[in-house]
Residue frames as a rotation matrix with the C-alpha (Angstrom) as fourth column:
MET 1
-0.678 -0.642 -0.357 88.20
-0.240 -0.265 0.934 76.99
-0.694 0.719 0.026 56.62
GLY 2
-0.804 0.391 0.448 85.39
0.594 0.574 0.563 75.20
-0.037 0.719 -0.694 54.84
ASN 3
0.233 0.936 -0.265 82.86
0.901 -0.311 -0.304 77.86
-0.367 -0.168 -0.915 55.82
ASP 4
-0.733 -0.538 0.416 83.14
0.672 -0.666 0.324 80.78
0.102 0.518 0.850 53.37
LYS 5
0.253 0.900 0.354 79.83
0.704 -0.423 0.571 82.36
0.664 0.104 -0.741 54.41
PRO 6
-0.584 -0.442 0.681 80.19
-0.093 -0.797 -0.597 85.73
0.806 -0.412 0.425 56.10
THR 7
-0.381 0.446 -0.810 79.06
0.913 0.319 -0.253 85.89
0.145 -0.836 -0.529 59.69
HIS 8
-0.168 0.432 0.886 76.58
0.094 -0.888 0.451 88.59
0.981 0.159 0.108 60.61
SER 9
-0.985 -0.125 -0.123 76.29
0.140 -0.136 -0.981 90.17
0.105 -0.983 0.151 64.01
SER 10
-0.245 0.946 -0.211 72.91
0.945 0.184 -0.272 90.55
-0.218 -0.266 -0.939 65.66
ASN 11
-0.281 0.103 -0.954 73.21
0.103 -0.985 -0.136 94.30
-0.954 -0.136 0.266 65.02
SER 12
-0.914 -0.044 -0.404 73.01
-0.385 -0.225 0.895 93.85
-0.131 0.973 0.189 61.24
ASN 13
-0.677 0.725 -0.123 69.95
0.651 0.669 0.359 91.65
0.343 0.163 -0.925 61.74
GLU 14
-0.181 0.588 -0.788 68.35
0.760 -0.426 -0.492 94.29
-0.625 -0.688 -0.370 63.96
ALA 15
-0.587 -0.109 -0.802 68.92
-0.240 -0.923 0.301 97.04
-0.773 0.370 0.515 61.39
ALA 16
-0.970 0.187 -0.153 67.17
-0.097 0.281 0.955 94.98
0.222 0.941 -0.254 58.71
ARG 17
-0.507 0.832 -0.226 63.93
0.846 0.429 -0.318 94.61
-0.168 -0.352 -0.921 60.71
PRO 18
-0.289 0.481 0.828 61.20
0.390 -0.731 0.560 97.03
0.874 0.485 0.024 59.60
HIS 19
-0.296 0.158 -0.942 60.54
0.936 -0.149 -0.319 99.61
-0.191 -0.976 -0.103 62.32
ILE 20
0.289 0.312 0.905 59.14
0.395 -0.900 0.185 103.06
0.872 0.304 -0.383 62.98
GLY 21
-0.798 -0.581 -0.163 60.30
0.431 -0.360 -0.827 105.65
0.421 -0.730 0.538 65.49
ILE 22
0.314 0.949 -0.017 57.84
0.568 -0.173 0.805 106.70
0.761 -0.262 -0.594 68.18
ILE 23
-0.799 -0.332 0.501 57.86
-0.218 -0.616 -0.757 109.51
0.560 -0.714 0.420 70.71
PHE 24
-0.152 0.729 -0.668 55.79
0.806 0.483 0.343 108.26
0.573 -0.486 -0.661 73.65
LYS 25
-0.159 0.149 0.976 54.15
-0.189 -0.975 0.118 111.40
0.969 -0.165 0.183 75.06
CYS 26
0.799 0.523 -0.296 53.18
0.144 0.312 0.939 109.55
0.583 -0.793 0.174 78.25
CYS 27
0.701 -0.618 -0.356 56.81
0.548 0.147 0.823 109.56
-0.457 -0.772 0.442 79.43
ARG 28
0.852 -0.331 -0.405 58.44
-0.477 -0.809 -0.343 111.83
-0.214 0.486 -0.847 76.82
VAL 29
-0.122 -0.890 0.439 60.77
-0.326 0.454 0.829 109.11
-0.938 -0.042 -0.345 75.52
TYR 30
0.208 0.057 -0.977 61.73
-0.978 0.042 -0.205 107.84
0.029 0.998 0.064 72.06
ALA 31
-0.252 -0.318 0.914 61.74
-0.277 0.929 0.246 104.18
-0.927 -0.192 -0.322 71.05
ARG 32
-0.674 0.072 -0.735 61.53
-0.708 0.222 0.671 102.05
0.212 0.972 -0.098 67.94
ILE 33
0.071 0.661 0.747 58.64
-0.495 0.674 -0.549 99.68
-0.866 -0.331 0.374 67.47
TYR 34
-0.813 -0.567 -0.135 58.92
-0.447 0.458 0.768 96.75
-0.374 0.685 -0.626 65.09
LEU 35
-0.128 0.737 -0.664 56.70
-0.907 0.183 0.379 95.03
0.401 0.651 0.645 62.55
ASN 36
0.123 0.245 0.962 54.97
-0.718 0.691 -0.084 91.97
-0.685 -0.680 0.261 64.00
LYS 37
-0.679 -0.472 0.562 55.34
-0.074 0.806 0.588 88.50
-0.730 0.358 -0.582 62.50
LYS 38
0.137 0.819 0.558 52.02
0.715 0.309 -0.628 88.76
-0.686 0.485 -0.543 60.63
GLY 39
-0.752 -0.536 0.384 53.25
0.653 -0.523 0.547 91.97
-0.093 0.662 0.744 59.01
ASP 40
0.006 0.868 0.496 50.00
0.768 -0.322 0.554 93.81
0.641 0.378 -0.668 59.69
ALA 41
0.920 0.302 0.249 51.07
0.083 -0.772 0.630 96.14
0.382 -0.559 -0.736 62.53
PHE 42
-0.271 -0.945 0.182 54.02
-0.015 -0.185 -0.983 97.73
0.962 -0.269 0.036 64.27
VAL 43
0.787 0.560 -0.261 53.95
0.182 0.193 0.964 96.78
0.590 -0.806 0.050 67.97
GLY 44
-0.382 -0.920 -0.082 55.93
0.353 -0.064 -0.933 98.03
0.854 -0.386 0.350 70.93
TRP 45
0.570 0.486 -0.662 55.85
0.779 -0.064 0.623 99.30
0.261 -0.871 -0.416 74.50
CYS 46
0.720 -0.319 0.616 56.88
-0.371 -0.928 -0.046 102.52
0.586 -0.195 -0.786 76.19
PRO 47
-0.034 -0.832 -0.554 60.31
0.250 0.530 -0.810 101.83
0.968 -0.166 0.190 77.69
ARG 48
-0.796 -0.277 0.538 59.38
-0.382 -0.458 -0.802 103.61
0.469 -0.844 0.259 80.95
CYS 49
-0.404 0.728 0.554 55.76
-0.835 -0.046 -0.548 102.78
-0.373 -0.684 0.626 81.78
ALA 50
-0.905 -0.057 0.421 55.27
0.076 0.953 0.292 99.73
-0.418 0.296 -0.859 79.50
GLY 51
0.096 0.945 -0.314 52.20
-0.380 -0.256 -0.889 101.24
-0.920 0.204 0.335 77.81
LYS 52
-0.321 -0.182 0.929 51.48
0.599 0.721 0.348 99.13
-0.734 0.668 -0.123 74.71
LEU 53
-0.019 0.277 -0.961 51.26
-0.626 -0.753 -0.205 100.69
-0.780 0.597 0.188 71.26
GLU 54
-0.282 -0.001 0.959 50.03
0.619 0.763 0.183 99.02
-0.732 0.646 -0.215 68.08
VAL 55
-0.175 0.150 -0.973 50.11
-0.599 -0.801 -0.016 100.88
-0.782 0.580 0.230 64.76
LYS 56
0.451 0.440 0.776 48.22
0.318 0.733 -0.601 99.11
-0.834 0.518 0.191 61.98
VAL 57
-0.733 -0.679 0.046 49.89
0.211 -0.163 0.964 98.97
-0.647 0.716 0.262 58.57
SER 58
0.205 0.798 -0.567 47.89
-0.404 -0.459 -0.792 100.86
-0.892 0.391 0.228 55.95
PRO 59
0.443 0.002 0.896 47.43
0.670 0.664 -0.333 99.33
-0.596 0.748 0.293 52.49
THR 60
0.896 -0.091 0.434 48.49
0.272 -0.659 -0.701 102.69
0.350 0.747 -0.566 51.02
GLY 61
0.141 -0.922 -0.360 51.47
0.961 0.215 -0.172 103.02
0.236 -0.322 0.917 53.36
SER 62
0.991 0.030 -0.132 53.29
0.069 -0.952 0.297 106.12
-0.116 -0.303 -0.946 54.53
LYS 63
0.392 -0.906 0.163 56.70
0.298 -0.043 -0.953 107.58
0.870 0.422 0.254 53.80
GLN 64
0.383 -0.193 0.903 56.88
-0.764 -0.616 0.193 108.83
0.519 -0.764 -0.384 57.39
LYS 65
-0.046 -0.481 -0.876 59.20
0.235 0.847 -0.477 106.90
0.971 -0.228 0.074 59.72
PHE 66
-0.917 -0.296 -0.269 58.61
0.336 -0.207 -0.919 108.93
0.216 -0.933 0.289 62.91
PHE 67
0.003 0.984 0.180 55.36
0.217 -0.176 0.960 109.38
0.976 0.036 -0.214 64.84
THR 68
-0.802 -0.130 0.582 54.08
-0.505 -0.373 -0.779 110.62
0.318 -0.919 0.233 68.20
ALA 69
-0.383 0.672 -0.634 51.92
0.564 0.713 0.416 108.39
0.732 -0.199 -0.652 70.40
GLU 70
-0.219 0.400 0.890 49.40
-0.509 -0.825 0.245 110.44
0.832 -0.399 0.385 72.39
């Protein structure tokens, strides 16, 4: 009763994390990769073959949210 703060599920936390969508051509699968703690790159792995992908953040940025990893 004394706690009036709303509780948030982990899903709302996940949606707030900066991410980009990637099509991994190696295995033809889609996944999200997330901004690292330093905030200088989006980092993730192919969900099938575990190939690592790191996309550096550009100072000028991009409005694109979806990319293809060759």
